[in-house]
ZATI-638007 format. One record per residue: x, y, z of N, C-alpha, C in turn. Coordinates in steps of 0.02 Angstrom, whole numbers, plus 32768, in hexadecimal, padded with zeros to 4 digits. Each point is the difference from the previous one (the first is absolute). Example, Ala and Ser with C-alpha at 12.3 -4.5 7.8 and 13.67 -1.06 7.14 Angstrom:
BEGIN
82947EE481867FD3803B8000802D803C8000 7FEE80357FDC802A803B80037FD980378025 
This chain:
BEGIN
83747B31827980247FF07FBC7FE680387FCA 7FD28006800D7FC080287FC3801B803E8019 800E801980478014803E801E804A80207FD0 80237FCE8009803380107FFB80127FF37F9E 7FCD7FDB7FE8800A7FFA7FB87FDC80447FF3 7FCA8019801C7FEC80507FEB802A80377FFE 80318002804B802E803B8002801D80047FC5 80257FB27FF2803B7FFC7FD67FE4800C7FB2 7FBB800C7FF57FE0801C7FC97FFC80438006 7FE2802B80367FF98039801A804A80197FF2 80457FEC801D803F80107FE3800F800B7FBA 7FF17FBF7FE37FFB801E7FB77FE7802E7FE0 7FBB801880167FCA802A7FFA802D80467FFF 80147FFE802F803C80458019803480027FC1 80217FC07FEE8027802B7FDC7FD180067FC4 7FD17FE87FD77FDB802C7FC67FDD80447FFE 7FFE800380387FD880468021803C80428005 803E7FD67FFB8034803B80208025800C7FD8 7FEE7FD37FB6802A80107FCB7FF4803E7FF0 8021801C7FDB800380677FE47FCD80047FE4 7FE87FD97FD27FC080087FE07FB87FFB801A 7FFF7FDE80297FCB7FE5801C7FF38032803E 8046801680247FFB802C80357FCA80497FE5 803180187FCB7FF0803B7FE77FA77FE77FF1 7FFA7FD97FDE7FB57FDC7FF27FDA802B803B 800F7FE180457FDC7FEB8040800380468017 802980337FEB8005803680157FD0803D7FEE 800780007FAB7FC880187FDA7FBF7FE6801B 7FEE7FC080077FBD7FF880167FEC80248042 80257FF7803E8004801680327FF680517FFA 8025801C7FD97FF3805080067FC4800B7FCA 7FE67FD57FCA7FC980217FEC7FBB7FE9802F 7FFF7FB9801D7FD48000802F7FF98033803D 80358019801F7FF8802580177FD980447FF4 801180117FC17FE880477FE87FC67FED7FF7 7FCE7FD87FE17FCB80037FEB7FD47FEB8031 80297FDB80377FDE7FF880487FE880408026 803D80317FDA7FE9803D80337FCF802D7FD4 7FF080087FB07FD5801C7FD87FDB7FE47FF8 7FBB800D80217FAF7FF97FF480017FF07FAB 7FD57FC680027FF97FF77FB880207FDE7FDA 80427FDE801480247FD97FE080287FC4801E 7FD77FE6802F7FFA7FCC801D802E7FB37FCE 801C7FD6803780297FD47FDB7FE17FD87FB7 7FB37FFA80007FDE7FD87FD4800280297FC3 8000803A80107FFA80267FB6805480087FE7 802B800A802F80367FFF7FE880217FBD7FE3 7FFE7FC78029800B7FC37FE17FE07FF87FB2 7FC5801A7FEA7FDE7FF37FE2801C802B7FB2 801380408015802480227FE080647FD97FE7 80047FDD8035803D7FF57FEE800D7FAE7FCB 7FCD7FE580127FEE7FC77FE2802B7FEF7FC1 7FDA802F7FC4802E7FFC7FBF8044800E8000 8036801D802F802F7FEA7FF680237FDC8026 7FE07FCA803B80317FD3800F7FEC7FB67FC7 7FE880067FC57FFF7FE07FBD80357FFF7FEF 80428024800B80427FF87FDB80348004803A 7FDF7FFD803A803E7FFD803E7FEB7FBE8016 804D7FE4801A7FF87FD0802F7FE17FE38027 7FE47FD380027FD27FD7803A8001801D8051 80457FEC7FF98012801080447FFF80558027 800480127FC4801A8058800E7FC2802A7FF8 7FD57FD87FD27FBD80217FF77FDE7FF2804B 7FF47FBB80127FE38002804D800F801E8031 80447FF9800B800D803780387FFC80378007 7FFB80267FB77FEF80347FFB7FB78019800D 7FC57FDD7FE67FC7800880077FE47FF1805D 80237FC4801C7FEE7FFF804E80298026800B 802A80277FED8015803D802C7FC780478003 7FE47FF87FD07FE2802E7FEC7FB27FF18022 7FE27FBF80067FE87FEE802C7FF880148053 80327FE1801C800380098044802B804F800A 801A801E7FDE8005802E80067FCD803C800B 7FE17FF67FE77FB780337FFD7FDE7FED802C 80017FDA80247FD47FE6803C802680128034 8042800480008032801980207FF4804F801F 7FEA80217FB5800B804C80107FB880327FF1 7FD47FCF800F7FBC800780007FFD80388050 80227FFA80247FE5801780308025804F8009 802B800A7FEA8027803980087FD580497FF4 7FD47FF57FBF7FD280337FFE7FCD7FE18028 7FE57FD9800A7FC87FF2803A8010803C803A 804B7FD480127FF9803680407FFB802B7FFF 804480437FD78008803B7FE57FD280238000 7FD07FDE7FBA7FCE80367FE47FB87FD58007 7FEF7FE380377FB37FDA7FF57FEB7FF37FB1 80307FDF7FEB7FE87FE37FBA80347FD17FE7 7FE77FD07FE5801C7FAE8027801D80027FA3 80407FF77FEB80167FFF7FC07FEF7FA77FED 7FE77FE680267FF17FB37FF57FC87FE3802D 7FBA7FFB7FD97FC47FD98024801A7FF8805A 802A7FBB7FDB80037FDF803C800F80328033 803780447FF28013801A80447FCE8029801F 7FA07FFC7FEE7FDB8036801A7FFB7FED8043 800F7FD9801A7FEC7FE380508037802D8026 803480117FE980478016802B7FEF80508006 7FC6800E7FDE7FF4804C7FE97FDA80078054 7FD07FD1800E7FE080028048800F802B803F 80517FD880028035800A80418027801C7FF1 80117FFE7FC7805480217FD97FF380438009 7FD180207FD77FE9803F7FEC801480258036 7FCA7FEE803D7FF78023803E803C8006802C 80407FDC7FE3803B7FFF8032800E80397FE0 800080057FB68041803F7FDB7FDF80368017 7FB7800380067FDD804380108015800E806A 801C7FC18002801C801580548054800E8007 801180077FC380437FFD7FF580447FBD801E 7FD27FD57FEA800F7FBC7FF6800B7FD97FCE 800D80097FBA7FFA7FF37FC580467FDB8004 801D8007802080517FED80057FFD7FC1801E 7FE87FEF80427FF17FC980107FBC7FC37FE3 7FDF80287FE97FCD7FDF7FCE80297FDB7FB8 801F802E7FE4802A7FE47FC6802F7FD28006 80378005804280217FCB80107FE07FBD8006 7FD3800780397FD37FC5800C7FE37FC47FD2 7FE080337FDA7FF57FE47F9C801E7FE97FE2 804C800F8003802E7FEA7FD780337FB8802D 7FF08016802880297FC0802A7FD77FDB7FFB 7FB4800D80147FDD7FB780037FF67FE17FAF 7FFC80347FCC7FFD7FD87FD380407FEC7FDF 80248004801E805B7FD07FE47FFD7FCD802D 7FE48011804480037FAB801F7FB87FD87FEE 7FCD801C7FF07FD77FC87FED801D7FD87FAA 801680457FE380297FDE7FB980297FBD8018 80338015801780347FC5800F7FCA7FB6802E 7FD7800F801B7FD67FD780187FE37FC57FC5 7FEB802F7FE37FBE7FEA7FB180367FD67FCF 80398023800680437FCE7FCE80127FCC8026 80007FF48046801A7FC2800A7FC87FE17FFA 7FC2800F800E7FC27FD17FF47FED7FE27FC4 803080257FCD7FED7FEF7FB5803B7FD97FFC 803E7FFF800B80327FB880067FE77FC58012 7FD78006805980067FCE80047FA67FDB8000 7FE680277FEA7FD27FDD7FF17FE47FF17FB9 801D802E7FCD80017FE97FC77FFC7FC17FE3 805C7FDF801380157FBC7FD87FBC7FD88030 7FF4800080357FC87FDE80377FAF7FEF7FB4 7FF980487FF77FC57FFE7FD580047FEA7FB4 804080087FDE800380017FCB80167F988018 80157FE9802E80097FAD80017FBB7FDB7FFC 7FD4803E80287F9F7FD57FFA7FFB7FFE7FC7 800D80447FD27FD880037FC6800F7FC57FC4 804B7FEA801A7FFF7FC97FD47FCE7FB27FF7 7FE4800D80337FD07FC87FFA7FD0801E7FF7 7FEE803B7FCE7FB780127FEA7FE57FE97FCA 7FE67FE67FF17FD47FEB7FAA7FDD802F7FF3 7FDB7FED7FC07FCF80357FEF7FD3800B8023 7FD17FC580297FEB802780337FF980268029 80327FFA8023800980338034802980547FE7 801C7FE27FBD800E80497FE77FB980217FEE 7FCC7FD57FD67FBB80417FF27FF3800F8041 7FE97FC3802E7FEB8029804680248049802C 80367FEF7FF28022803180237FFE80417FD0 7FFB80087FBD7FFB80397FD97FBC80138026 7FD87FDC7FFB7FB08013800C7FF78009804C 80267FF48011800C802080568024804B7FF5 803B80037FD68016804780027FE3803D7FE5 7FDC7FDF7FBD7FCB80337FE37FD480118033 7FDE7FD1801B7FBC8010802A801980288047 80337FDD802380198037801F801A80467FF7 800F800F7FCE801080467FE77FC780137FF6 7FD17FF07FDB7FAB801E7FFB7FE8801B803C 80017FB980337FE7800E8048801880498022 80407FF48000804080378032800780447FE0 800A80077FC5800180487FD27FCC802E801E 801980297FFC7FD7805080157FB97FF87FC3 7FC7801780287FCD800F7FC87FC57FC67FF5 7FEB7FF07FDC7FB57FD87FF680157FB47FEC 7FEE7FDD803180127FC57FDF7FE87FE47FC5 7FC580277FE27FE47FDF7FC5803180327FB7 8017802A802A801A80197FD9804C7FF47FD8 80267FE7803D80397FDA800C7FF47FBF7FD4 7FD37FDA800880027FA67FD67FFB801A7FC9 7FCB80447FDC7FF77FF77FD1805180257FE4 80248033801B80427FF67FEB80247FC27FE8 7FFF7FD6802F80177FC880097FFE7FCF7FBE 7FB7800580017FE47FDD7FB8801180197FD4 7FF980497FE88016800B7FD0804A7FF47FDF 802A8011804C80487FF77FEB80157FAF7FF8 7FD97FD2800B7FF37FB27FEC7FFB800B7FB5 7FD0801B7FE57FF67FF17FBF803080277FCF 8026803780178026802D7FCD803D7FCC8018 80167FDB802080267FBE800A80087FD37FCD 7FB37FF87FDD7FF17FBA7FCD801F802E7FB6 7FF980317FF67FFA80207FC6804C7FE57FE2 7FF57FF47FC680307FEE7FDB800D7FAF7FD5 802A7FD67FFD80017FBC7FD67FFD7FD8802F 7FC87FCD801280067FC98025802A7FD57FF8 80267FE38047803E7FCC7FE87FF77FCD7FDD 7FB17FE880277FFE7FBD7FDF7FE2800E7FCF 7FCE80107FF87FDE7FF87FA58026802C7FD1 802880467FFE801780147FE67FD9803E7FDD 7FCB800C80047FD3801E80037FF9804A8018 7FEF80287FDF8003805380287FC77FF48020 7FF98040803D7FD6800B8015800680318016 7FA8802C7FFF7FEF804F800F804F80337FDD 800F7FE87FC2801B803B7FE27FDF80247FC9 7FC57FF97FF17FD480197FDF8045800A7FBA 801F7FE67FE380367FFC7FC4802F80258000 800580208044804580268015803E7FE1800D 803380057FD780357FCE8004802A801D8030 7FF0803C8010802D800D803E7FF77FF48038 7FD47FD580087FDF7FDA803C80127FBD8008 80117FDD7FB97FF07FA77FEA80237FE3803F 8047802D801F802A7FDF80297FE380158059 7FD080227FFB7FE3801B803F801480628007 7FC080088046801D80377FF9802780098021 802E80387FEF804880178016800780108044 80237FEC803A7FFC80098041801680498025 802F800E7FCF801E804880117FD180387FEF 7FD67FF17FC97FD0802F7FDB7FCD7FFE8037 7FD37FCE80217FC9800780368023800B803E 80458001800980078019804C801880497FF6 8014800E7FE1802180587FE97FAE80318002 7FD37FCD7FDB7FC1801E7FF87FCF800D8038 80027FC5801C7FE17FFF80378014801D8049 804C7FF58000801F802B802E8015803A7FFA 8014800F7FD68039803A7FEA7FD0803D7FF6 7FE97FF97FD27FC580367FC27FC8800D802B 7FC67FB880007FD080108027800C80228041 80207FF08044802780248030800880497FFE 8030800A7FD4800A803B7FEE7FC8803B7FDE 7FEA7FE67FC67FBC80377FF07FCB7FF38046 80077FCC80247FBC7FFD8043801780358026 804780238017802380178037800180477FE2 7FF680007FAC800780567FEF7FB18027801F 7FD17FDD80097FC480148027800E8015803E 80397FE8801B7FFC80328044803C80267FFA 802E80127FCC8030803780107FF98030800D 7FC4801E80047FEF804180168008800F8045 7FEF7FC68028800F7FF0804D803B800E8010 804A7FF27FCE80337FFE80158026803A802E 7FD9802C7FD1801C804480207FEF801B803C 7FC37FEA80237FDD800A8047802C7FDC802C 80087FC07FD980347FCC80278048801A8008 802280287FDA80357FF48009800B80488020 7FDA802D7FDD7FE2804C804180137FDC804D 7FCD7FCC800E80037FF4804A80447FD58024 80167FF97FB980457FD480228047802F7FF7 7FEE803A7FDB803680257FFF802F801F804C 7FC28005803C802080028042801A7FE9801C 80107FC67FF7801C7FC8800A80457FF17FE0 8038802B802080467FDD7FF580237FBE8005 802E80007FD8801F7FB0800A80298005802D 80007FC78056801C8005802880427FFA7FF6 80398021802780387FEB800480297FCB801D 80317FE47FD3800F7FD1801A80167FE0804E 8017803E802D80067FFC80477FC17FE8800F 7FBB80027FE57FC0800F80277FEA7FBF7FF1 80217FD97FDA7FE97FBB7FF37FEE7FCF802B 802C800D80327FFC7FB480367FC6800D8028 7FD87FBE800A7FDD7FF38039802780058053 7FE2801780327FFA8006803D800A7F9F8015 80207FF980317FF17FC680207FB57FDE800E 7FCD802080147FC87FF980177FE37FEC7FA9 7FFF801F7FCA7FF97FE07FBA80097FCE7FEC 803F7FF6800E801D7FC27FE67FD27FB78036 8001802180447FDF7FBC802D7FC87FEC7FE6 7FB8804F7FF07FC57FEC7FE67FF27FD37FBC 804B80137FD67FE97FDF7FBB801D7FC28004 802A7FF2801C80207FB47FF97FD97FCF7FE5 7FBE7FF780357FDF7FC780097FCE80177FCB 7FD480417FEE7FE27FF87FBB80337FFD7FCB 8028800F7FF2801D7FD87FCF800F7FBA7FF9 80177FD280307FEF7FC87FFB7FC47FE87FEB 7FC3801780267FD27FE97FF07FEF800A7FBF 7FE7803A7FE4801480177FBB80157FDD7FBF 80407FE6802C801C7FDB7FC17FF27FC07FFA 7FF37FE280477FE07FAA7FE97FA4800B7FE9 7FDD803B80117FC57FF87FDC800D800F7FA7 803280307FE680087FFD7FBE80207FC47FE8 802D7FE4800A801C7FCB7FE67FC47FD67FF8 7FE17FED803E7FD67FD17FEB7FAE800D7FD7 7FF6803E800D7FD0801C7FC3801A80007FB3 8051801B8006800880047FB77FF97FC97FC9 800D7FB380297FF97FD57FCF7FB87FE37FD7 7FD1803780357FB57FD17FD67FF080427FD1 7FE97FE47FC27FF180397FCC7FB2802D8026 801C80477FE87FCF802D7FFA800A80398067 80247FCC8006801B80158063803380118003 800D803A7FCA8045800B80128023804E802E 802280147FE4800D803980387FCE80378005 7FC780217FE77FD08007800D7FCF7FE98048 7FF37FD67FDC7FCD7FD3805980327FFF8012 80487FDE801280307FF7801B800A8035804A 7FFF80427FCA8000803C802E7FBC8014803F 7FE67FF07FD27FC88016801B7FEB7FCD8049 800A7FBA7FF780027FE7803080218007803B 8050801D7FEF80207FEF803D7FFB80438015 7FCE80467FEB7FFF803C802D7FC67FE3802E 7FCD7FD27FE37FCB7FFF801B80117FCC8051 80227FB97FE780297FFA8033801B801F8043 804D80377FD0800B802780327FC2802E8021 7FD5800A7FF07FD4802E80287FD27FEA8026 7FF47FBC80017FCA7FD5803580367FE7802B 80377FFA800880277FEB803E803A8021802D 7FE580507FCB801E804580297FCE80018037 801D801B804080057FFF80307FC7804D800E 801D802B7FCC7FCF80417FF67FFE80017FB7 7FC37FDF7FE17FFD80067FB67FE980517FF0 7FF8802580247FFF80447FFC801C801B7FDB 80337FF580068042801C7FE2801080007FC8 7FE67FC27FD8800480037FC47FD1802C7FDE 802480157FA77FF0802A7FE4801B804D801E 80107FF5803E801980488012804F7FFE8000 80297FDA7FEA80408003800B80127FB0801E 800A7FC87FED80077FD1802880427FD67FDD 80287FF5801180257FED7FD580057FB17FEA 7FE87FD680417FD87FD07FF87FDA80017FA3 7FDF80277FFE7FC580177FCE80387FFB7FB3 803F800F800C80277FFF7FCA80297FC87FFA 80187FE6803C80457FC380037FD27FC97FDE 7FD47FF5801C7FDA7FC57FF37FD2800E7FBE 7FD1800E7FE07FFF80067FC0804080037FC3 80208033802280487FF47FBD80297FCA8006 7FFC7FCB802180327FCE80087FCE7FBF7FD9 7FBB8008801B7FC87FD67FDE800980027FA6 800080387FF2800B801F7FB480347FCF7FD9 802E8028802A80397FDA7FE780157FA67FFA 7FF37FE3802F80027FC7800D7FDC7FE67FA8 7FC67FFC801E7FCB7FFA7FD1801380147FC9 801280307FD780307FF77FB880307FDF7FFD 801A7FF0801780337FBD7FFB7FF87FD58005 7FC97FD680237FE97FC27FFC7FC87FEE7FD0 7FEB803A7FD57FD980067FC580367FBE7FD8 804180037FF2802A7FE57FE57FFE7FB17FF6 7FDA7FEE804E80067FC4800B7FCF7FC47FCD 7FC480167FF87FDA7FDC7FD9800D800D7FB0 800D80267FF18015800F7FD2803C7FDE7FC4 80397FFE802B80387FDA7FF1800C7FD57FFC 7FC37FC4804A80097FD380017FC67FE57FDD 7FD07FFE80057FC27FEC7FF57FEE80277FA4 801380337FF07FE880237FBA7FC0801A801E 7FF5801780367FBC80228015801180298019 7FD980477FCF80108051802A7FD6800D802F 80218024802F7FCA801880397FEC80397FF8 801580147FE77FD8804B7FE8801A801D7FAB 7FDF80488009800C80167FA2804C7FFB7FE6 8032802A803F804C7FF77FEC80167FCA7FED 7FEA7FC68033802F7FC77FF97FD47FE37FC1 7FCB80047FE27FE47FE47FC9803680397FBF 80178047802B801F80167FA380587FD48011 80057FEE804980557FEE80067FF17FB47FE3 7FC77FDC7FF07FF67FBB7FE8800D800E7FB8 7FEB802D7FE47FEB80167FBA805C80007FDA 801A802F80318054800D800480197FD37FEA 7FF67FC1802080277FCA80047FF07FDB7FC0 7FC37FF27FF97FF97FDD7FBB7FF780347FC4 8024803080088017802D7FB680367FE17FFB 802D7FEE804780417FE87FE4800B7FB38002 7FC47FE27FF77FF37FC3800480097FB68028 7FFD802A80447FFC7FD380387FC27FF9801A 7FE77FD480237FC17FF680087FFB7FEE8058 7FEB8024802D800B7FF8803A7FDD7FD08010 80177FD180357FD77FD7802B804B7FD88024 7FD27FB6801680417FE08028803F7FEF7FDE 80097FF97FC4804B7FEC7FCD8030805F7FFA 7FEF802380258016803E7FEF80468005802C 7FF87FCE8034803E801C803980217FCA7FCF 80057FB37FE4802E7FDE7FE8800F80247FAC 7FD180087FEC800480287FBC803280307FF2 7FE9802A8043801F80377FF08008802B8045 80427FDC8027800280148060802280467FE3 802180157FC48019804580157FD7803D7FE9 7FCC7FDF7FF67FC98031800C7FEE80108033 7FB87FBA800A7FFE7FF4804E803B80308020 80317FD8801F802B800B8038802580448000 800F801C7FA8800C803E7FF97FC3803A800F 7FB87FEC7FF57FEA804D801C7FEC8008804E 7FEF7FB18017801D80048059802480258009 80427FE77FE7802980328035800380397FDB 7FF6801E7FD8800680497FDE7FBF802E8031 7FD17FCF801D7FC18025803D802E8011803D 80367FE780128021800A8049801F80437FD2 802E7FE47FD8802E804B7FF07FD280437FE7 7FBE7FF57FDD7FD9803D80017FDC8010803F 7FE77FDA802880018031803F802680178034 803E7FE27FED8049804280167FEE80427FF7 7FFC7FE47FAA800980537FC87FC580188018 7FC47FF080097FCF801D800A7FFE802F8052 80137FEC801E802680118040801F803C7FF9 80307FF67FED8033804A7FE07FEC803C7FCD 7FCC7FD57FE97FE080387FCE7FC980328022 7FCD7FDC80257FC2801F800F800E8039804F 80317FEA801A80148040802E801480357FEB 80377FF87FEF804780487FF27FCA801C7FD1 7FD67FE87FC47FE1802D7FD37FD380038002 7FCF7FFA803A7FC680257FF67FEB80327FDA 802D8037800D7FEE80537FF080057FFA7FA2 802D7FA57FF58014802D7FC67F8C7FCB7FCC 80097FCF801A7FD27FEF7FFC7FB3800B7FFC 7FF5803C80357FD380307FFD7FF9802E7FDA 8047800C7FF57FF2803C7FC87FF07FE27FB2 80017FCD80057FE67FDA7FB27FB27FF78001 7FEC8022803E7FA580127FF47FFB80397FE3 8029803580057FF5803F7FD880017FE97FB3 801F7FBF7FDE7FFD80137FC47FA17FFC7FD6 800A80397FC77FA57FFB7FFE7FF07FBC7FDC 7FC1800180047FEE7FBC7FEF7FE07FFF7F9B 7FFE803E7FFF8000800E7FC080427FE17FCF 803B8015802580457FD87FCF800B7FB18009 7FED7FF2804A7FF97FBF80167FE27FC07FC6 7FB4801880067FE07FCD7FE080217FFB7FB9 7FF7803B7FD280107FE27FBC80447FFA7FE1 80377FFB803280437FDB7FFF7FD67FBB8007 7FE17FE080337FF97FCB80197FE57FD27FBE 7FB480247FE07FE27FD97FDE804580017FC6 802F80267FD8800F800C7FD380327FB88006 80127FFA804D803A7FB080117FD87FE37FEE 7FC77FE87FF77FD27FCF800C80047FEA7FB7 7FE680267FD77FF980067FCA80427FDB7FD5 80378016800A80377FFB7FEA80247FC08009 7FEA7FE4805680027FD6801F7FF97FAE7FD6 7FAE80187FFE7FEB7FC27FDC7FEE7FFF7FC0 801180267FD2801D80157FB080487FB78001 802E8018801680487FEF801B800E7FAD7FF1 7FBF7FF6801480047FA3801C80067FE77FB6 7FC580077FCE80027FD47FCD7FEE80417FBE 80108037800F7FF580397FD17FC780077FCF 7FBB7FF080357FAE7FED7FCE7FE880578028 7FE0801D7FD07FD68024801D7FC48003801C 7FDD7FB67FF97FD57FD18014800A8003803C 802F7FFB802080267FE880457FDC8045802C 801F803B7FE27FF28038801C7FAA8016800F 7FE87FE77FBF7FA680127FFD7FE17FC38038 801C7FD57FED7FEC7FD380288003800D805B 8040802E800E80087FFC80497FE380578010 7FDB80287FBE7FD3802380197FCD8001800A 7FE47FC27FD47FC37FFA800C7FF07FD1803F 80347FEC80227FE97FD98042800E803C8037 802580487FDA8004802180437FB580168010 7FEE801B7FA37FA38012802E7FD47FD08016 80107FC47FF17FCE7FC4801880098004804D 804F7FFF7FFE801C8017806C7FDC801F8016 7FEF804D7FDA7FF9804E80257FBB7FF18015 7FE37FD67FC07FBA7FF980247FE77FD28023 80147FDA7FFD80077FCB80487FFD801A8047 8043802180018005802580337FCC80398011 7FD480287FD67FEC8025800E7FA57FDE8013 80057FAD7FF37FD67FE880047FF17FDC805C 805A800E800F80017FDC804680137FBC7FE6 80177FF17FD1803E7FB47FF4803580167FF8 802D7FDD803880407FFA7FE480207FE67FE2 803E7FFA7FE7800F7FCC7FD080257FC28023 8018800B8048801B7FD780057FD97FB57FFB 7FC97FF380057FEC7FC7800080037FF97FA4 7FF3801D7FD27FF97FEA7FBD80407FF77FFA 80408014800F80597FE97FE180027FBE801D 7FED7FF8804C7FF77FA580257FE57FD27FCF 7FCC801A7FF07FC87FCF7FC9803E7FF57FC8 801A802A7FDA8017800C7FBD804A7FCC801A 801F800C803280417FDE7FFD7FED7FAC8006 7FCC8007803B7FF27FB880247FDA7FD57FCA 7FD7801C7FDC7FD17FE87FCA80217FC07FD7 802480107FD080357FCD7FE380177FC48038 8017800E8018800C7FCA804D7FBE7FC88019 7FCF802E80157FCF7FF27FDF7FD27FC87FE0 800480117FD57FDE7FDB7FC980207FC07FF1 806980138004800A7FC58001800C7FC88023 7FE48007803580017FE480347FC17FD88000 7FD080347FFE7FBE7FDD80027FF07FC67FB0 800880167FDB80187FBD7FD780277FDE7FF8 80397FEE801280367FDF802D7FD07FBB802E 7FDD802F80357FE57FC6801C7FBD7FED7FFE 7FDA800C7FCA7FD77FF77FF07FFE7FC27FCA 804580087FDD800F7FC47FCF800F7FCA802A 802D800F802280177FBA80407FC67FD6801D 7FCF803C80117FC27FCE80217FCB7FF37FCA 800B80077FAE7FCB80007FED7FA6800C7FEF 8030804380227FC2804580097FE17FF28029 80067FE2804B7FE27FFF8045801F801F8030 7FD8803B800A8009802B8027801180088047 7FFB7FB8801480187FF2804B803D80007FFC 802D80017FD280577FF6800C7FF880458035 7FE380317FFA8012803D80317FF27FF08054 7FF17FDD7FF07FE97FE4805B80187FC4800E 80187FD77FE080147FBB8024805180138013 802E80467FDB80337FFF80257FF48033803D 80277FEA803D7FF8803380408008802A7FFA 8041801F7FD9801780357FEA7FC7802C7FE7 7FE17FF07FBA7FDB80277FCD7FC980078038 7FD87FC480297FCF801680278004802B8022 8042800B801F7FFD80308031800C804A7FFA 801E7FFF7FC37FF580417FCD7FC880107FE8 7FD57FE57FF17FB280007FF87FDB80258039 800D7FD080457FD480208037801D803C8029 8025800D7FE3802E804F80157FD6802B7FD6 7FF1800C7FBC7FE580127FDD7FC0800C800B 7FD77FCE800B7FB48006801C800A80298049 802A7FE4802980038032803A8006803E7FFE 8033801E7FD38000802F80027FB480387FED 7FD67FC77FCE7FC6801F7FD97FD67FFE8041 80057FD580297FCA800B8042800F803D802D 803C7FEB7FF7801F8043802E7FE680577FEF 80107FF47FD77FE780517FD37FAB80047FEE 7FE67FC380137FB880127FFF7FD4800B8031 80197FDD80407FE27FE3803C801F805D8032 804A80027FE080188031804B801C80437FE2 7FFC800A7FBC800B80417FCC805780008014 801D7FCC7FE3804F7FFA8003802180417FEA 7FE5802A7FE1803280517FE17FE380068044 80488046800D7FFA8037803B7FE980427FE1 7FFA8019801A7FF480477FEE8039801F7FE9 804C8010802A802280147FDF801D7FF47FC9 80127FB97FF780127FF77FB57FE7803C7FD1 7FB27FE97FFF7FCC802D7FC88027805C8017 800280168038801180397FF3805280167FDA 80307FCA800C803B80027FDF7FF27FF17FC1 7FD37FEB7FF77FEB7FF17FA97FF5804B7FE3 7FC28027802A7FFB80377FF0804E80347FF0 801F7FF580498031801E7FFD804A7FFA7FC7 7FEE7FBD7FDC80377FF27FCD7FF380347FB6 7FAD7FE780057FE280627FCC8028801B800E 7FF9802980368018804E8012801C7FF98042 80447FF97FF8803D80048022800480518023 7FE280357FE480128039801F7FB17FFE8042 7FE17FD0800E7FC5801D8032802A7FE98036 7FE8802C8033801E800A80427FEB7FA28013 803B7FF180147FFE7FC280247FE47FEF803C 8003803C802880048019803F7FA77FE0802D 7FE480207FB47FAB7FF880007FF67FB5800C 80267FE97FDA7FD77F9C800080217FF78039 80258010803C7FFF7FE180387FB27FF28030 
């Protein structure tokens, strides 16, 4: 009965997604996502942060459909330049370089691009089905959550993000803590007193999410990448010898299909499972899929030399994980990564509180977005293969022209929200802070997660302690709350005893700073 009900809702979602306006925004999102996925330095997080000010005056459903299209479109398209130029447009596509580019050098770029596109399409469709089937179940369970359960769940999410994010654990926990502190700035709802405002009226109602998001993810990333712009010429020169394949050469052989369909299935399953957990998104899923395929292969020595399984599995895991990130964000209000934190902020800008009630209070939003993902996957399949030459041509745009336009666009967008120059100054300040943190090896993702989840943690912690009259044992009396805390403790023990972080994500982290470095050397 529930399945029939979900299918009925999904059909209603197609009615929302296929309306002329929403269909246009889906096309815009998929096209922009494809473009930023191809261009190194313009990932989905940076682009979503740039466009957040524009969504303030857009319809909620249309804006979220567009931002979602940018997000999964970038993950879908990042493999194009990874295969053709050995230069991943999106950091999570770095794994595809290992075998995709050797295939291109062997004259088999068409097969690699086709398998990557088909694997992405299949994984995306399966992930959407997983969202449609499991989100209502998870939301139904979440309706039984009370303040103690939400408090423990937020603690688990923050700790998992700190433990599983690339880089030092101490740095990640410090960034989470600083994000929690930033979330407390403003007027206390209970007492009505201002906290940490230092007499500044502009932040009496709290720090503007758009200012901190644009500063940390757009301006800081752009300034950081300017340090590596000189390497672009050598990378472009290396890729200039690789012409875009003709459409007729894009069809893989039967042997390619026979060797790819199982890795696609395994990668899709891995990505769908990993994507739900904070910090274990597309990057970790891609490396896990690559490691799995290499371990079970009859001849592991083929990997790194053009094994098509090394393209099919990781690319499928990448895209399925990217989409299943939506499940905890929409049903629990818990973002599973930096991009989902920005999407959560986009919803709060529209006055919508993500959580278990979003499917009942805003069914047009939830099911419209889910349906638009299936439509967007078809659009991406059409966009990526025939237009490979066009996307690679975009790599010739001089960065000295691209970056100033982006910075001006960011400033105009931030200013347009409340017509306040102070917001632009605050954005610039967070940009400087974010750049310094990047140079020190601190990633902004844990900070933004702490900033988003801080008010939720504070509100539920206070409520739980009021109900229990200050007795902290309330957090271990509930089986669900106790379970979350035990999982959080297990993460810390696993990190301390076995070095939970792998070497590959750290390498990918350096790749994120320098997208022009030779990805082949990382294998």
